[in-house]
C-alpha positions as CSV (number, residue, x, y, z in Angstrom):
1,M,-7.4,28.5,31.8
2,A,-6.0,24.9,31.5
3,A,-4.1,24.0,28.4
4,K,-5.9,21.7,26.0
5,A,-5.0,18.1,25.7
6,K,-3.1,17.1,22.5
7,G,-3.7,14.1,20.5
8,I,-1.6,12.5,17.7
9,G,-3.8,11.3,14.9
10,L,-3.0,8.8,12.1
11,L,-4.1,10.5,8.9
12,S,-4.2,8.1,6.0
13,G,-5.8,10.4,3.5
14,G,-9.1,8.6,3.7
15,L,-12.4,9.8,5.0
16,D,-12.5,8.1,8.4
17,S,-9.1,9.3,9.6
18,A,-10.0,12.9,8.5
19,L,-13.3,12.7,10.4
20,A,-11.5,11.4,13.5
21,C,-9.4,14.5,13.5
22,L,-12.4,16.8,13.3
23,V,-14.3,14.9,16.0
24,V,-11.4,14.9,18.4
25,R,-10.9,18.7,17.9
26,E,-14.6,19.2,18.5
27,A,-14.3,17.1,21.6
28,G,-11.9,19.7,23.0
29,A,-8.3,18.6,22.1
30,E,-5.6,19.9,19.9
31,I,-4.6,17.6,17.1
32,E,-1.3,16.8,15.3
33,C,-1.3,14.3,12.4
34,L,1.1,11.6,11.3
35,H,1.0,10.0,7.8
36,F,3.0,6.8,7.2
37,H,4.8,5.9,4.0
38,T,4.9,2.1,3.9
39,G,6.0,1.5,0.3
40,F,2.8,-0.4,-0.3
41,C,0.2,2.5,0.1
42,V,1.4,4.9,-2.6
43,T,-1.6,6.2,-4.5
44,G,-5.3,6.8,-3.7
45,R,-8.3,8.1,-5.6
46,N,-10.2,11.2,-4.9
47,R,-14.0,11.3,-5.1
48,S,-13.9,12.0,-8.8
49,G,-11.8,8.8,-9.3
50,R,-8.6,10.6,-10.2
51,H,-5.4,8.9,-8.9
52,Q,-3.2,11.0,-6.6
53,S,-0.3,10.4,-4.3
54,L,-1.8,9.4,-1.0
55,S,0.7,11.6,0.8
56,D,-0.4,14.5,-1.3
57,I,-4.1,13.8,-0.4
58,A,-3.1,13.6,3.3
59,C,-1.1,16.9,3.1
60,A,-4.0,18.7,1.5
61,L,-6.5,17.4,4.1
62,A,-4.3,18.5,7.0
63,Q,-3.9,21.9,5.4
64,R,-7.7,22.3,5.0
65,M,-8.2,21.3,8.6
66,G,-5.4,23.5,9.9
67,A,-3.6,20.6,11.5
68,P,0.2,20.1,11.5
69,L,1.3,17.0,9.6
70,D,4.5,14.9,9.6
71,I,5.2,12.1,7.1
72,L,7.2,9.2,8.4
73,D,8.8,6.7,6.1
74,I,8.5,3.2,7.6
75,S,9.0,1.2,4.4
76,A,12.2,-0.4,5.7
77,E,10.5,-1.8,8.7
78,C,7.3,-2.8,6.8
79,L,9.0,-5.1,4.4
80,P,10.2,-7.8,6.9
81,M,6.9,-7.5,8.6
82,V,5.0,-8.2,5.4
83,L,7.1,-11.3,4.7
84,E,6.7,-12.7,8.2
85,P,3.7,-11.2,10.0
86,K,3.2,-12.3,13.6
87,H,-0.6,-12.2,13.3
88,G,-0.9,-13.5,9.7
89,Y,-2.6,-12.1,6.7
90,G,-6.0,-11.0,5.7
91,K,-7.8,-12.1,2.5
92,N,-4.6,-11.5,0.5
93,M,-1.0,-10.6,1.6
94,N,-2.2,-7.8,3.9
95,P,-0.8,-8.1,7.4
96,C,-3.2,-5.4,8.7
97,V,-2.9,-6.2,12.4
98,D,0.9,-6.1,12.4
99,C,0.9,-3.0,10.3
100,R,-1.4,-1.2,12.6
101,V,0.7,-2.2,15.6
102,L,3.8,-0.9,13.9
103,M,2.2,2.5,13.1
104,L,0.8,2.9,16.5
105,R,4.2,2.2,18.1
106,K,5.7,4.9,16.0
107,A,2.8,7.2,17.0
108,R,3.4,6.4,20.7
109,E,7.0,7.3,20.3
110,R,6.0,10.7,18.9
111,M,3.4,11.2,21.6
112,E,6.0,10.5,24.4
113,A,8.7,12.6,22.8
114,G,6.4,15.5,22.0
115,G,4.5,15.6,25.3
116,A,1.1,14.7,23.7
117,D,-1.5,13.0,25.8
118,F,-3.0,10.3,23.6
119,V,-3.1,8.8,20.1
120,F,-6.2,8.5,18.0
121,T,-7.2,6.7,14.8
122,G,-10.1,6.6,12.4
123,E,-10.9,3.0,13.0
124,V,-14.5,2.0,13.1
125,A,-15.6,-1.1,15.1
126,G,-16.7,-3.9,12.8
127,Q,-15.7,-2.2,9.5
128,R,-13.0,-4.7,8.7
129,L,-13.6,-8.3,9.7
130,K,-10.0,-9.1,10.8
131,S,-8.4,-6.0,12.1
132,Q,-11.4,-4.0,13.5
133,V,-13.4,-6.4,15.6
134,K,-13.3,-5.6,19.3
135,K,-11.0,-8.5,20.2
136,T,-8.4,-7.4,17.7
137,L,-8.8,-3.7,18.6
138,A,-7.9,-4.7,22.2
139,L,-4.9,-6.7,21.0
140,I,-3.6,-3.8,19.1
141,E,-3.9,-1.5,22.1
142,R,-1.8,-4.0,24.1
143,E,0.9,-4.7,21.5
144,S,1.3,-1.0,20.5
145,G,2.0,-0.2,24.2
146,L,-0.6,2.5,24.1
147,G,-3.2,0.7,26.2
148,N,-5.9,3.1,27.3
149,R,-4.2,6.1,25.7
150,L,-5.4,5.0,22.3
151,L,-8.7,6.7,21.3
152,R,-11.0,5.6,18.5
153,P,-13.3,8.6,18.4
154,L,-15.6,7.3,15.6
155,S,-16.6,4.3,17.7
156,A,-15.7,5.4,21.2
157,R,-19.2,5.1,22.7
158,L,-19.2,1.4,21.8
159,L,-15.8,0.8,23.4
160,P,-14.6,1.0,27.0
161,P,-13.7,4.6,28.0
162,T,-10.1,5.5,27.6
163,E,-7.9,7.4,30.0
164,V,-8.4,10.7,28.1
165,E,-12.1,10.3,28.6
166,W,-11.9,9.5,32.3
167,R,-9.7,12.5,32.9
168,G,-12.0,14.8,30.9
169,L,-9.3,15.6,28.4
170,V,-11.9,15.0,25.7
171,D,-15.7,15.1,26.0
172,R,-17.0,11.6,25.6
173,N,-20.4,13.0,24.8
174,R,-19.0,14.5,21.6
175,L,-17.5,11.2,20.4
176,L,-19.4,8.8,18.2
177,G,-20.7,5.3,18.2
178,L,-20.3,4.2,14.6
179,S,-20.0,0.5,13.6
180,G,-20.1,-1.7,10.6
181,R,-19.1,-1.4,7.0
182,G,-21.6,1.2,5.8
183,R,-20.4,4.7,5.4
184,K,-23.6,6.8,5.1
185,P,-23.1,8.3,8.6
186,Q,-19.5,9.3,7.6
187,Y,-20.8,10.9,4.4
188,A,-23.3,12.9,6.4
189,L,-20.7,13.9,8.9
190,A,-18.3,15.0,6.1
191,E,-21.1,17.2,4.7
192,R,-21.7,18.7,8.1
193,Y,-18.1,19.6,8.5
194,G,-17.7,20.8,4.9
195,L,-14.9,18.2,4.5
196,T,-13.8,17.7,0.9
197,G,-10.8,16.3,-0.9
198,Y,-10.5,13.1,1.0
199,G,-9.5,9.8,-0.7
200,Q,-12.2,7.6,-1.9
201,P,-13.5,5.4,1.0
202,G,-12.8,1.8,0.6
203,G,-10.5,2.6,-2.3
204,G,-8.0,-0.2,-1.6
205,Y,-5.0,2.1,-1.1
206,C,-2.7,-0.8,0.0
207,S,-1.3,-2.9,-2.7
208,L,-1.2,-5.9,-0.3
209,T,-5.0,-6.0,-0.4
210,D,-5.0,-6.4,-4.1
211,Q,-5.4,-10.0,-5.4
212,T,-3.0,-9.7,-8.4
213,Y,-0.3,-7.9,-6.4
214,S,-0.5,-10.5,-3.6
215,R,-0.3,-13.4,-6.1
216,R,2.9,-11.8,-7.6
217,L,4.4,-11.3,-4.1
218,R,3.7,-14.9,-3.1
219,D,5.4,-16.0,-6.3
220,A,8.4,-13.7,-5.9
221,V,9.3,-15.0,-2.5
222,S,8.4,-18.7,-3.2
223,F,11.2,-19.2,-5.7
224,P,15.0,-18.7,-5.4
225,L,15.8,-15.0,-5.4
226,E,18.7,-13.1,-7.1
227,K,19.3,-11.3,-3.8
228,P,17.3,-10.5,-0.7
229,F,13.8,-9.2,-1.5
230,S,13.9,-5.4,-1.4
231,S,11.7,-2.3,-1.5
232,E,12.5,-2.0,-5.2
233,D,11.4,-5.5,-5.8
234,A,8.1,-4.8,-4.0
235,F,7.6,-1.7,-6.2
236,M,8.3,-3.7,-9.3
237,L,5.5,-6.1,-8.6
238,K,3.1,-3.2,-9.5
239,V,4.7,-2.7,-12.9
240,G,3.8,-4.5,-16.1
241,R,2.7,-8.0,-16.9
242,H,4.4,-10.8,-15.0
243,F,5.3,-14.3,-16.1
244,R,6.9,-17.2,-14.2
245,L,9.0,-19.0,-16.8
246,S,11.1,-21.3,-14.6
247,P,11.9,-21.6,-10.9
248,T,14.7,-19.0,-11.5
249,V,13.3,-16.8,-14.2
250,R,10.5,-14.2,-14.0
251,L,9.7,-11.9,-16.9
252,I,8.1,-8.4,-16.6
253,I,6.7,-6.8,-19.8
254,G,5.9,-3.1,-19.9
255,R,2.3,-2.1,-20.7
256,N,3.1,1.5,-21.8
257,A,5.9,4.0,-22.3
258,A,6.1,4.9,-18.6
259,E,6.4,1.3,-17.5
260,N,9.0,0.7,-20.2
261,D,11.1,3.5,-18.7
262,I,10.7,2.0,-15.2
263,L,11.9,-1.4,-16.4
264,A,14.9,0.2,-18.3
265,G,15.8,2.1,-15.1
266,C,15.8,-1.2,-13.1
267,S,17.8,-3.2,-15.6
268,S,21.3,-2.8,-14.1
269,G,22.9,-6.3,-14.1
270,R,19.8,-7.8,-15.7
271,W,18.8,-8.7,-19.2
272,L,16.5,-6.3,-21.0
273,A,14.7,-7.6,-24.1
274,A,12.8,-5.8,-27.0
275,A,11.9,-6.5,-30.6
276,V,14.5,-5.3,-33.2
277,A,12.3,-4.3,-36.1
278,Y,8.9,-3.7,-34.5
279,T,7.5,-1.3,-32.0
280,G,6.8,-3.1,-28.8
281,P,7.4,-3.3,-25.1
282,Q,10.6,-3.5,-23.0
283,A,10.9,-6.7,-21.1
284,L,13.0,-7.2,-17.9
285,V,14.3,-10.6,-17.0
286,I,14.6,-11.3,-13.3
287,G,17.1,-14.1,-12.8
288,E,19.6,-15.9,-14.9
289,I,18.6,-17.4,-18.3
290,S,19.6,-20.9,-19.1
291,D,19.6,-22.2,-22.7
292,P,16.1,-23.6,-22.9
293,Y,14.6,-20.3,-21.9
294,W,16.0,-17.8,-24.4
295,D,13.5,-18.9,-27.0
296,L,10.6,-18.9,-24.6
297,I,11.3,-15.4,-23.4
298,A,11.7,-14.1,-26.9
299,S,8.4,-15.7,-27.9
300,V,6.5,-14.0,-25.0
301,V,8.1,-10.6,-25.8
302,A,7.3,-11.0,-29.5
303,R,3.6,-11.6,-28.7
304,Y,3.2,-8.1,-27.2
305,G,4.7,-6.1,-30.1
306,D,3.6,-5.0,-33.5
307,G,5.1,-8.2,-34.9
308,K,2.7,-10.4,-33.0
309,K,1.1,-11.7,-36.3
310,E,4.4,-12.4,-38.0
311,G,5.9,-15.9,-38.3
312,S,9.2,-14.9,-36.6
313,V,10.4,-11.8,-34.8
314,D,14.0,-10.9,-33.8
315,I,14.3,-10.1,-30.1
316,E,17.4,-8.4,-28.9
317,F,18.6,-9.1,-25.3
318,A,21.0,-6.5,-23.7
319,R,22.8,-6.5,-20.4
320,G,25.5,-3.9,-20.1
321,K,27.8,-4.5,-23.2
322,D,26.5,-8.0,-23.8
323,R,24.1,-8.5,-26.7
324,R,22.2,-11.5,-28.0
325,T,19.5,-11.8,-30.7
326,V,17.0,-14.6,-30.8
327,A,14.4,-15.2,-33.5
328,A,11.1,-16.6,-32.2
329,S,7.5,-17.1,-33.2
330,P,5.1,-15.0,-31.1
331,A,3.6,-17.0,-28.2
332,S,0.1,-18.4,-28.3
333,Q,-2.5,-17.2,-25.9
334,S,-2.5,-20.6,-24.1
335,L,1.3,-20.3,-23.6
336,L,0.9,-16.9,-22.1
337,D,-1.9,-18.1,-19.8
338,A,0.2,-21.0,-18.6
339,H,3.0,-18.7,-17.4
340,R,1.2,-15.6,-16.3
341,I,1.4,-14.7,-12.6
């Protein structure tokens, strides 16, 4: 009996990629899964709306499906791509085409090194207006180097047959012809397979698709930087309230105890500010403070603490052994709105 073909599948943790695994297996191939850590897709939501690590969701799905899974960290390669994408951005700062090409190149390397026959994804033709139209799907095939060894089992009947279909490595008749943005067919298919525990479809796992995050990223890279933009900087854009106070000063104010701890942990070499006599947030200063801005920073920090109704609040700035206290009136709402990123 001939050995089964083997496909390498990209498993994001979402519904479509999990269904693709099950469809390919039903079409006669063995499956192995890859999950990519980009630094921008960190958490997802399950069907109940509870947030979980996206990697944990993918691991649990692979275990339920009985499929081996490997997690690859490509965050170092993603960052320069995000800042200068060859194929531009989507609606926000999401370079979806470039990101897909990068992932598929990595999957191709795994395919070639491990003796697999093809790579497959959960992409659905027409589901995303930039990265999943037929012209772009063909571009991704070319630039990833996979060509006709890239299978999209959920939309295969609407696309030209791939090499694995010509050779009979998978049964094309068992592949699907889904298209568009609706997911009713996917829900029905998940019920048929008994598939549970997948991330909420359309959940916006990638921070780069988020309008607020994208606005902060544009701001961060549009002004002079303390140092080259890093993965830590990208993570920090998800934390707290952000204010642009000058071309060289950005302020991040924690919204809860967990964020205060994160800001304190990232304060090496930077000023950290907090009210002296009132409960309130930690505030991290990104950049060097010149004389006109001490009062402004103190005013904004005071506005978010328990002293926000007082006439004046003492704010202590600390950087290593350096200390400085500034008394300021809590900022008005109009001032906050003028500087909020």
